[in-house]
C-alpha positions as CSV (number, residue, x, y, z in Angstrom):
1,M,-0.1,0.2,-0.1
2,S,1.3,3.4,-1.0
3,Q,1.9,6.5,1.3
4,S,-1.0,8.5,-0.1
5,D,-3.5,5.5,0.5
6,S,-2.8,5.4,4.1
7,F,-2.4,9.0,4.6
8,S,-5.8,9.7,2.5
9,R,-7.3,8.0,5.6
10,I,-6.0,10.3,8.5
11,R,-7.7,13.4,9.2
12,V,-6.5,16.2,11.5
13,V,-9.5,17.6,13.7
14,L,-9.2,21.2,15.2
15,S,-11.8,21.7,17.6
16,R,-13.3,25.3,17.9
17,P,-10.1,27.3,16.8
18,A,-10.0,30.9,17.5
19,H,-7.4,32.1,15.2
20,P,-7.7,31.9,11.5
21,G,-3.6,32.2,11.3
22,N,-3.6,28.7,13.3
23,I,-6.0,27.1,10.7
24,G,-3.7,28.4,7.8
25,A,-0.4,27.4,9.3
26,A,-2.1,23.8,10.3
27,A,-3.0,23.6,6.8
28,R,0.8,24.2,5.8
29,A,1.8,21.7,8.5
30,L,-0.3,18.9,7.0
31,K,0.8,19.5,3.5
32,T,4.5,19.5,4.4
33,M,4.2,16.0,5.7
34,G,2.0,14.6,2.9
35,L,-1.3,14.8,4.5
36,S,-4.4,16.7,3.3
37,R,-7.5,16.4,5.2
38,L,-8.5,19.0,7.5
39,Y,-11.6,19.1,9.9
40,L,-12.7,22.1,11.6
41,V,-15.2,22.1,14.5
42,R,-17.0,25.4,15.0
43,P,-14.1,27.5,13.9
44,K,-14.4,31.1,15.3
45,R,-13.2,32.5,11.9
46,F,-12.2,30.5,9.0
47,V,-12.8,32.4,5.6
48,D,-10.1,34.9,6.3
49,P,-7.0,36.5,4.8
50,Q,-4.8,35.6,7.7
51,A,-5.7,31.9,7.2
52,R,-4.7,32.1,3.5
53,A,-1.5,34.0,4.0
54,L,-0.4,31.7,6.6
55,S,-1.2,28.6,4.7
56,S,1.5,29.3,2.5
57,S,1.3,27.1,-0.6
58,A,-1.2,25.0,1.1
59,L,-4.4,26.8,-0.1
60,D,-5.7,23.4,-1.8
61,V,-5.6,22.0,2.0
62,L,-7.7,25.0,3.0
63,A,-10.1,24.8,0.0
64,V,-11.2,21.2,0.9
65,A,-11.4,21.8,4.9
66,V,-14.4,20.5,6.3
67,V,-16.5,22.5,8.6
68,C,-18.5,20.7,11.1
69,D,-21.0,21.7,13.8
70,S,-19.7,19.1,16.4
71,L,-17.0,16.7,17.3
72,D,-19.2,13.6,16.7
73,E,-19.8,15.0,13.2
74,A,-16.1,15.4,12.6
75,L,-15.3,11.9,14.0
76,E,-18.1,10.1,11.7
77,G,-16.8,7.0,10.1
78,T,-13.5,6.8,12.2
79,T,-12.6,3.7,13.9
80,L,-9.4,5.3,15.9
81,S,-9.5,9.0,17.1
82,I,-6.5,10.2,19.1
83,A,-6.9,13.2,21.4
84,V,-3.8,15.2,21.8
85,S,-3.5,17.3,24.9
86,A,-0.8,18.5,27.3
87,R,-3.2,18.6,30.4
88,P,-2.8,15.7,32.7
89,R,-6.5,13.8,32.7
90,I,-7.8,11.7,35.7
91,I,-10.4,10.5,33.4
92,G,-10.5,9.8,29.7
93,P,-8.5,7.1,27.6
94,A,-5.3,5.7,28.9
95,P,-2.4,8.0,27.8
96,L,0.0,7.0,24.8
97,E,3.3,8.4,23.7
98,A,3.2,10.5,20.7
99,R,5.3,8.2,18.7
100,S,3.5,5.1,19.6
101,A,0.1,6.9,19.0
102,A,1.4,7.8,15.2
103,A,2.5,4.2,14.9
104,E,-1.1,2.9,15.7
105,A,-2.5,5.7,13.6
106,I,-0.4,4.5,10.6
107,A,-1.2,0.8,11.1
108,R,-5.0,1.3,11.5
109,A,-5.0,3.8,8.5
110,Q,-4.1,0.9,6.1
111,T,-7.7,0.0,6.2
112,D,-9.6,2.3,8.4
113,E,-10.4,6.0,8.9
114,V,-8.1,7.6,11.6
115,A,-8.4,11.3,13.4
116,F,-6.0,13.3,15.5
117,V,-8.0,15.7,17.6
118,F,-6.5,19.0,18.7
119,G,-8.2,21.5,21.0
120,N,-8.7,25.4,21.3
121,E,-5.6,27.7,21.5
122,T,-6.7,28.8,25.1
123,T,-8.6,26.2,26.8
124,G,-7.7,22.8,24.9
125,L,-9.7,20.0,24.9
126,S,-12.4,19.9,27.2
127,N,-12.9,16.4,29.2
128,E,-16.1,15.9,27.3
129,E,-14.1,16.0,23.9
130,V,-11.2,13.8,25.3
131,M,-14.0,11.0,26.4
132,K,-15.2,11.0,22.6
133,C,-11.7,9.7,21.7
134,N,-10.2,6.0,21.8
135,R,-6.8,7.3,22.8
136,L,-5.1,10.3,24.4
137,T,-1.4,11.5,23.5
138,A,0.9,14.3,24.5
139,I,3.9,15.9,22.9
140,P,6.8,15.3,25.2
141,S,7.7,19.0,25.5
142,H,10.1,20.5,28.5
143,P,8.3,20.4,31.8
144,D,9.1,23.9,32.5
145,Y,7.0,25.3,29.8
146,T,4.5,22.7,28.2
147,S,2.3,24.8,26.0
148,L,2.9,24.6,22.3
149,N,1.1,26.8,19.5
150,L,-1.7,24.9,17.8
151,A,0.1,24.8,14.5
152,A,3.2,23.6,16.1
153,A,1.6,20.9,17.9
154,V,-0.1,19.6,14.7
155,Q,3.4,19.9,12.9
156,V,4.9,17.7,15.6
157,I,2.2,14.9,15.3
158,T,2.5,14.9,11.4
159,Y,5.9,14.6,11.6
160,E,5.6,11.6,13.7
161,C,3.1,10.1,11.5
162,R,5.2,10.8,8.5
163,M,8.3,9.0,10.1
164,A,6.1,6.1,11.0
165,Q,4.8,5.8,7.5
166,L,8.5,5.5,6.5
167,R,9.2,2.4,8.7
168,P,8.1,-0.9,7.7
169,L,4.8,-2.0,8.9
170,P,4.6,-5.3,11.0
171,P,2.3,-7.9,9.3
172,T,-1.3,-7.7,10.7
173,E,-3.7,-10.4,11.0
174,Q,-6.8,-8.3,11.7
175,T,-9.5,-9.5,9.4
176,A,-12.9,-8.1,11.3
177,E,-14.4,-5.0,10.8
178,F,-13.5,-2.2,13.6
179,A,-16.5,-0.3,15.2
180,T,-16.9,3.0,14.0
181,H,-17.0,6.0,16.4
182,E,-20.9,6.1,15.8
183,D,-21.3,2.5,16.7
184,V,-19.3,3.1,19.9
185,E,-21.2,6.4,20.7
186,Q,-24.6,4.3,19.9
187,F,-23.5,1.5,22.4
188,F,-22.6,4.0,25.3
189,A,-26.1,5.8,25.0
190,H,-27.7,2.2,25.1
191,L,-25.4,1.4,28.0
192,E,-26.3,4.5,30.0
193,R,-30.2,3.9,29.4
194,S,-29.9,0.4,30.5
195,L,-27.9,1.2,33.6
196,Y,-30.5,4.0,34.4
197,A,-33.3,1.6,34.1
198,S,-31.6,-0.9,36.4
199,G,-31.1,1.4,38.9
200,F,-27.5,0.6,39.0
201,L,-26.5,4.3,37.4
202,H,-26.7,7.0,40.4
203,P,-29.1,9.6,38.9
204,K,-27.2,12.3,40.6
205,Y,-23.6,11.3,39.5
206,P,-24.3,9.4,35.9
207,R,-21.1,10.8,34.5
208,R,-18.5,9.4,37.1
209,L,-19.5,6.0,36.3
210,M,-20.0,6.4,32.5
211,E,-16.5,8.1,32.2
212,R,-15.1,5.2,34.0
213,L,-16.7,2.6,31.8
214,R,-15.6,5.0,28.6
215,R,-12.2,4.5,29.9
216,L,-12.5,0.8,30.3
217,Y,-13.6,0.2,26.7
218,S,-11.1,2.8,25.1
219,R,-8.5,0.1,26.2
220,L,-10.1,-2.3,23.8
221,A,-10.1,-2.0,19.8
222,L,-13.8,-2.9,19.3
223,E,-15.0,-4.8,16.5
224,K,-18.6,-4.2,15.0
225,Q,-19.7,-7.7,15.7
226,E,-18.4,-7.4,19.3
227,V,-20.5,-3.8,19.6
228,S,-23.5,-5.7,18.2
229,I,-22.8,-8.7,20.9
230,L,-22.9,-6.0,23.8
231,R,-25.8,-4.5,22.8
232,G,-27.8,-7.4,22.5
233,M,-26.7,-8.3,25.8
234,L,-28.2,-5.0,26.9
235,T,-31.4,-5.7,25.1
236,A,-31.8,-9.0,26.8
237,W,-31.0,-7.4,30.2
238,E,-33.7,-4.9,29.2
239,N,-36.4,-7.3,28.3
240,P,-35.7,-10.4,30.0
241,R,-37.3,-13.7,29.2
242,P,-37.6,-17.1,31.2
243,P,-34.4,-18.7,31.5
244,R,-33.8,-21.6,29.0
245,S,-32.9,-24.8,30.8
246,R,-29.5,-25.9,30.6
247,P,-28.5,-29.3,29.4
248,T,-27.9,-32.0,31.9
249,H,-24.9,-34.3,31.7
250,A,-27.4,-37.1,30.9
251,D,-28.4,-34.9,27.8
252,A,-25.1,-34.3,26.5
253,Q,-24.3,-38.0,26.6
254,K,-27.6,-39.0,24.7
255,G,-26.3,-36.1,22.1
256,S,-22.9,-38.0,21.7
257,E,-24.6,-41.3,21.4
258,S,-26.9,-40.4,18.7
259,G,-24.2,-38.7,16.8
260,R,-22.1,-42.1,16.7
261,K,-25.2,-44.0,15.4
């Protein structure tokens, strides 16, 4: 598979960018590393001379940038989404080194849609936005000053993707279809409804448990069939039927004997 094939499945998402210059500079960062798919979630200003000026020769990336109303919309169709944040998080996906995150992204992009998600220049990513992602990564900047300009952070991550792409990929045995962002979000909505209905979820503190459960499932690369099984279990839980009788040892022996006849 060529570099352009896998890179064509990687999108960079900027959530709530405030400065059009950073959008243009981010577009330039993408193009210098061979990427081209830029998604913008509720940008404050996008069609702006400053964005065009700082994009340099990456006007083509700006021209096809996708503007979205929500992070869910920007992540539609992805099976791997990686939040980029320097802020330590008590909740959210378990953190992953930036180099490892890039390697995982390149491996997944051989067949599936992947996203790197960056936050607002001032506030970064909210906890809710981080929880929407499967992975969390940070750029290992100096501890005395960890803050990077948005476009600079995009440049570092896209560079790591470029370097990961240049390394030979290990053979993969994955044949099943991964669950998409929509599949996983629908599962969590179903799970929350079921937990409410059962009385297990505390009505005053629902987020606390759901955040823990999201963290748990974020460690798994869920497949479509696995999500279907989990949702089937929830449906059975919500609509219980009389239990089926379990086969006895004698029943098992009868079946074995009839099979030998």
